[in-house]
N, C-alpha and C positions, 0 to 999 in steps of 0.2 A: 603795824606789822611790817616786818622786813623779811626779805628772802636772801639767801646766800647760795650761790652755786656750789655744788660739791667740789672739793679740791681733791686732786690726785696726789697721793704720796709717792714720789718718784723712786723711792728705795723699796724694792720688793722685800717683804717680810720673810726672812729665812732663819731667824733666831728668836728666842724668847724676847718679849717686849712688854713693857708696862706703859699704858696710855694714860694721859691726863686730860682734863677738861679742855685745855687749849688745843688738843689734837682732834676735837670733835669736828664732824662735818667732812671727813676725808674718806676717800676710797682707798683701802689698803689691798694691794695685790699680794696674795700669800702663796708661798711655794712649799709644797710637801717635798720632803727629802727622805733620808733614812733615819733621821732623829726627830722625836716629837718636839713640837713648838708650842709654847703657851703664850697667849696674848691676854694680859690682865687688864680689865676695864677699870676706870675710876669708880670709887664707891658711889652707889646709887643713893644720893642724899638730896634734900630739897634744893640745895644750891646748884645741883647738876640737872635740874629739870630742863629737858630739851636737848641734852647731850646725845649725839648719835654717831654711829660708826657703820661703815659698809666694808665688808670683807669679800673679796672675790678670789677664788682659786684660779691661778693662771698657770700652774704647773703641778700636775698630780704626781704622787709618789707613794711610798710604802708606809710612811709614818703619819700619825694623827696630828692635826692642828687643833688646839684647845682654846676656846674663848672662855675666859673665867671671870665671872661676876664678883667673886670673892665673898658671896653671901649664900646661905642656904636658900634654895628655891628663888634665887635672885634673877633668873631669866625665865620668862614665860612667853608662849607664842606658839607658832606652828611652822612646820616644814611642808612645802608643797612640791609637787613634781610627780615623780614616779609613784609615790605614795604620800598620803597626808598623815603627819604625825604631830601630836601635841608635845609641847616642851614645858616642863615645870621643874627645872633643875638649877644647879648653880653653874653648870658648864654646858657649852655647846661644843660638839666634837665634829670636825670634818674628818671623816674616817679614811685613813690611809688604805690604799689598795682598792677602794670602792668609789671614792669621790672622783669627779671629772672636772677638767678645766672648764670654767664658766659657772660652777656651783657658787652660790652667793648667800651671804648672811647680812641682814641689816638689824641693828639693835638700837633702840631708842629708850632713853631714861625718862620716867615720869616723876622722878624725885623720890621714889620708893624702891622700885625695881626696874629692870630692863625688860622691854617687850621686843620680841624678835619676829621677823618674817624671813624665812629661808627658802631658797629654791634649789632643788636637787634634780639630777638627771637619772639617778639610779636609786633604787630602794635602799634605805638605811645608810646613805652617804653623808647626811647631816643629821645628828641625833643629839638628844639631851642626855646628860650624864651627871652623876654626882661624884665628887672627889673622895 
């Protein structure tokens, strides 16, 4: 068994982005602005077992940030904080105008789907959605 410290992606995410397996294990600082941003995860396949990503909102704004698994019901898990909500969707949405700096999403691939654990400071600031 080996461990690897989480890496910090030094470029804040301010535009649409597609992630690959090689970018696993990083903390992505995301910034909301006035336009929606979509971050697409790599496909949840057996070869991606153990792939994980962490997203933290470091600048709140008016537009949503979408984390997209690309598969129906491809993300399951829960959001904790002001309220506890279950997620069983293909998207996780950081809601513009509601989310606050410090809200965080962690997604882990088990080779079939992504499992998420999310922390929010206000009700309904991180929610599951379908495209």
